[in-house]
Structures are given as structure tokens and as C-alpha cells.
C-alpha positions as CSV (number, residue, x, y, z in Angstrom):
1,P,80.1,90.2,83.6
2,C,82.9,90.7,81.1
3,D,82.3,89.4,77.8
4,L,85.3,88.7,75.2
5,R,86.1,92.4,74.4
6,C,87.3,92.9,78.1
7,V,90.3,90.2,79.0
8,R,90.2,90.0,83.2
9,V,93.6,90.7,84.2
10,S,95.4,88.5,86.5
11,S,97.5,90.2,89.1
12,G,99.0,87.5,90.6
13,I,98.9,86.2,94.5
14,N,102.1,87.9,95.6
15,A,101.4,90.8,93.7
16,E,97.7,91.5,94.7
17,Y,98.5,91.1,98.6
18,G,101.3,93.8,98.4
19,A,98.7,96.5,96.8
20,V,96.3,95.5,99.2
21,K,98.8,96.2,102.0
22,R,99.8,98.7,100.8
23,F,96.0,100.2,100.7
24,V,95.1,99.4,103.7
25,S,98.7,100.6,105.0
26,G,98.1,104.3,103.1
27,E,101.1,104.2,100.5
28,A,98.2,103.6,97.5
29,E,98.5,107.4,96.5
30,E,101.9,106.8,95.6
31,K,101.4,103.3,93.8
32,R,98.3,104.9,91.7
33,S,100.7,107.3,90.5
34,I,102.5,104.6,87.9
35,R,100.5,105.5,84.8
36,S,103.0,104.3,82.3
37,V,103.4,102.8,78.4
38,L,106.6,100.3,77.5
39,L,107.4,101.1,74.5
40,G,109.4,99.0,72.4
41,P,109.9,96.2,69.4
42,P,108.7,92.5,70.1
43,G,111.2,90.8,72.1
44,A,112.9,94.1,73.7
45,G,112.0,92.5,77.1
46,K,109.0,94.5,77.8
47,G,107.0,91.7,79.0
48,T,110.0,90.1,81.2
49,Q,110.3,93.6,83.3
50,A,106.7,94.2,83.5
51,L,106.6,90.8,85.5
52,N,109.0,92.2,88.1
53,L,107.5,95.7,87.9
54,K,104.4,94.2,88.8
55,E,105.4,92.5,91.6
56,E,107.6,95.2,93.1
57,F,104.8,98.1,92.7
58,G,101.9,96.2,93.2
59,V,100.0,97.9,89.6
60,C,98.4,96.4,86.5
61,H,100.3,94.9,83.0
62,L,98.5,94.9,80.3
63,S,99.6,93.8,77.4
64,T,97.6,94.0,74.1
65,G,99.0,91.0,72.7
66,D,98.5,88.6,75.2
67,M,95.1,90.2,75.6
68,L,94.4,89.6,71.8
69,R,95.8,85.8,72.0
70,E,93.1,84.9,74.7
71,I,90.5,86.7,72.4
72,A,92.2,84.6,69.3
73,K,91.5,80.9,71.3
74,Q,87.7,82.1,71.3
75,D,85.5,80.0,68.5
76,S,83.9,83.2,67.4
77,P,84.2,85.8,64.4
78,L,86.0,87.4,66.1
79,G,88.4,85.4,67.6
80,K,89.1,83.5,63.9
81,R,89.3,87.0,62.6
82,V,92.1,88.5,65.3
83,A,93.9,84.9,65.1
84,S,94.7,85.0,61.6
85,T,95.2,89.0,61.6
86,L,97.8,87.4,64.6
87,K,99.4,84.6,62.4
88,A,100.2,87.5,59.5
89,G,101.9,89.1,62.2
90,E,99.5,92.3,61.1
91,L,97.9,95.4,63.9
92,V,94.2,94.6,64.9
93,T,92.0,97.7,64.2
94,D,92.5,100.6,67.1
95,S,88.5,100.9,67.5
96,L,88.9,97.0,69.1
97,V,92.3,97.9,70.8
98,I,91.2,100.9,72.2
99,E,87.7,98.9,73.4
100,I,89.6,96.3,75.2
101,I,92.3,98.8,76.8
102,E,89.5,101.2,78.2
103,A,87.5,98.3,79.7
104,N,90.4,96.6,81.2
105,L,91.6,100.4,82.7
106,Q,88.3,100.2,84.6
107,S,89.2,96.7,86.4
108,D,89.7,96.5,90.0
109,A,93.4,95.3,89.5
110,C,94.6,98.8,88.2
111,R,92.9,100.8,90.7
112,L,96.6,101.3,92.0
113,G,98.5,102.1,88.4
114,F,99.1,100.3,85.3
115,M,101.6,100.1,82.6
116,L,100.8,99.6,79.3
117,D,102.6,96.9,76.9
118,G,102.1,97.1,73.1
119,F,99.6,100.0,73.2
120,P,99.5,102.5,71.6
121,R,100.9,101.6,68.9
122,N,100.3,104.9,66.6
123,L,99.9,108.2,67.0
124,T,96.2,108.4,66.7
125,Q,95.6,105.6,69.3
126,A,97.8,107.9,71.6
127,Q,96.2,110.6,71.3
128,K,92.9,109.0,71.9
129,L,94.4,107.7,75.2
130,D,95.4,111.1,76.4
131,D,92.0,112.2,75.1
132,Y,90.6,109.5,77.4
133,L,92.9,109.6,80.4
134,E,92.5,113.4,80.7
135,K,89.1,113.3,81.1
136,Q,90.1,110.6,84.2
137,D,91.9,113.1,85.3
138,E,94.7,110.5,85.3
139,P,97.3,111.6,81.9
140,L,100.2,109.6,81.7
141,N,103.4,110.4,83.4
142,N,106.0,107.9,82.3
143,V,106.8,106.4,78.6
144,V,109.6,104.2,78.9
145,E,111.5,103.2,75.6
146,F,113.3,99.5,75.6
147,K,116.1,100.5,72.5
148,V,117.5,97.3,71.0
149,E,118.7,96.6,67.7
150,D,116.9,94.4,65.0
151,E,119.7,92.2,64.7
152,V,120.0,91.5,68.6
153,L,116.0,90.9,68.5
154,V,115.9,88.2,66.1
155,G,118.0,86.2,67.9
156,R,115.6,86.7,70.8
157,I,113.0,85.9,69.1
158,S,113.6,83.0,67.5
159,G,114.5,80.8,70.7
160,R,111.7,82.7,72.8
161,M,109.7,80.0,74.8
162,I,106.6,81.3,77.1
163,H,104.7,79.7,79.9
164,Q,101.5,81.1,79.1
165,P,99.6,81.3,82.6
166,S,102.5,83.2,84.1
167,G,103.7,84.9,81.2
168,R,107.4,83.8,82.2
169,T,110.1,83.7,79.2
170,Y,112.5,81.6,78.6
171,H,115.3,81.5,76.0
172,E,116.4,78.0,74.2
173,V,120.2,79.8,74.3
174,F,120.2,82.8,76.8
175,A,118.0,81.3,79.9
176,P,116.8,77.5,79.5
177,P,114.5,76.1,80.9
178,K,115.6,73.5,84.2
179,E,113.7,70.6,82.1
180,P,113.4,71.0,78.5
181,M,110.0,72.5,77.2
182,R,109.1,72.8,80.8
183,D,108.2,75.9,83.3
184,D,110.8,75.6,86.1
185,V,107.8,77.0,88.8
186,T,104.8,74.6,87.9
187,G,106.5,72.0,85.6
188,E,104.2,72.5,82.7
189,P,104.4,72.7,79.3
190,L,106.2,76.0,77.4
191,M,104.9,76.8,74.5
192,K,106.7,78.8,71.2
193,R,104.1,81.6,69.4
194,P,103.0,81.2,66.2
195,D,104.4,84.7,65.2
196,D,108.2,83.9,66.7
197,N,109.6,83.5,63.6
198,P,111.9,85.4,61.6
199,T,109.9,86.3,58.7
200,V,107.1,87.7,60.9
201,L,109.4,89.3,62.7
202,T,110.7,91.0,59.7
203,R,107.2,92.1,59.3
204,R,106.5,93.4,62.9
205,L,109.9,95.2,62.7
206,N,109.0,97.2,59.6
207,I,105.2,98.0,61.0
208,Y,107.2,99.3,63.9
209,H,109.2,101.3,62.7
210,E,106.9,103.0,60.6
211,Q,103.9,103.3,63.2
212,T,105.3,103.1,66.3
213,A,108.4,104.8,66.3
214,P,107.1,108.3,65.5
215,L,105.9,108.1,69.1
216,I,109.1,108.6,70.5
217,K,109.0,112.0,69.3
218,Y,105.4,112.1,70.8
219,Y,106.0,111.2,73.9
220,S,109.5,113.4,74.3
221,E,107.8,116.6,73.3
222,K,105.5,115.7,76.0
223,G,108.6,115.5,78.6
224,I,107.7,111.8,80.1
225,L,109.8,109.9,77.6
226,R,112.5,107.8,79.5
227,S,115.0,105.9,77.1
228,I,116.7,102.4,78.6
229,D,119.6,100.3,77.0
230,A,117.6,97.0,76.9
231,M,120.5,95.0,75.4
232,Q,121.8,95.3,79.2
233,K,121.1,92.5,81.5
234,P,117.8,92.0,82.9
235,D,118.6,93.1,86.4
236,K,120.2,96.4,85.4
237,V,117.6,97.0,82.8
238,F,115.1,96.4,85.6
239,G,116.9,98.9,88.0
240,D,117.2,101.8,85.4
241,I,113.1,101.7,85.1
242,Y,112.6,101.4,89.3
243,K,114.4,104.9,89.0
244,Y,112.3,106.3,86.7
245,F,109.0,104.5,88.2
246,K,110.6,105.9,92.0
247,Q,110.9,110.0,90.9
């Protein structure tokens, strides 16, 4: 059983099939070696690239933002507290986020490897994650830093639309859907996140630069940081990350 602190990870039909096929064919050992953190500010494109990488490598994508938004929908004291925190553009407690991450890393969906998106956000979380993974004898082996200028992020975030069930992302200017506010694949409605506005984004960027940016130095000193220009076209960004994952 899984309570609301343990949010199940949906792998997608194609990714799950690919993972099973690799496991049966004996390729699973290579894929298990992917233990990655996607590091970057909100709107940098981590979620978009994670969907492509999950499809390609059959590993799970753990987005703390997505998991917390699922919890925020729950009609419970915890759900209401998380919802209020997210709406204000603030961060939830380290202990809750770590509990959610550890629960999901133990799920079947992550048996071939994982990408963490939105976690760790600060040095305390990074050290606790390292402690946990080292006990499992599975330390991180790469951290991908998405580098984007703040001015670019404001434009990206303000026009962002999301198909929540799949995670597909659209943009009013750069990648509009075929029909307004409708997903191209399913025709289901798209949504805009309540925290996707310039005021909240500015607060989130300030928090990111203050708390998360020091992780760049932390992981660089460990020799596992890989920085990419995330202002390139998405296919070029994917190609750069793909090369890192295959090394």
C-alpha cells in the first residue's frame, strides 16, 4: 500500500515495455547505472527533457514538483499545507521531500535507474541523499546542470501550458498546441500552473539562486557535474544529455 507521502511513479507504456525488454535481454545492468540529478531553475526545460530520457533509457523520472502537486490535491491537513506553500512559491520542509524521494526510489519503476528533478534543492538535502544512496551502494554518477538566463525563464514560464496526466508541455508562443488549450495527443484540456506567473517566478528564482546554486560547486568538486546550454533547441539539449548518459 502507498499513502499520500508515497506518490506512485507512472512509467508510460512505451518506457515500461522498453525497460522490461532490456531487463529480459540482459541490458538492464547498463541502464541501472543511470543515477542522475537534473539541476536547474524553474522553466529550464528539465521536465521536457526528462520525458524524452525516460523513453530512451527506461529509467524513472522523479519530479518533486509533480509529486507535491499530487499531494496538494488531497483533502487533508498535509495536502492543504502543501497547496498553500506551493501557491506562495515557497519550499516545503526538507524532511517531507526526503521522505517522498526515498519512498519512490524503492519503487519498481526505478529499478533500472532514476533522474531526480527538483531535488536536492540545498546542501542539506544533497548530503542526506548522498548518505541514503551510499548505504544502497548506488551513489550518484552524474548531475546535469541546465543553464538558462533569468530573463529567458520569465518568457518561458509565462506562456507555459501542461497536460498533467502525461507531463507534455506546450507554450503559447514557442510550442503552441494544435487546438487552443488542448493536448495534441488526447485532446484533453491543458492547464496553467498557479505558480507560473512573473511574481511567483521571481521569488522562486531568488530561492533557487540562494539555496540551490551552491550545489553546482558541491557536485563539481565531486567530479560528476555536467553543464549544458539549455537555451539551445530542445533536440540539441537532448543530444548533449544523451552523450553524458551514455558515457
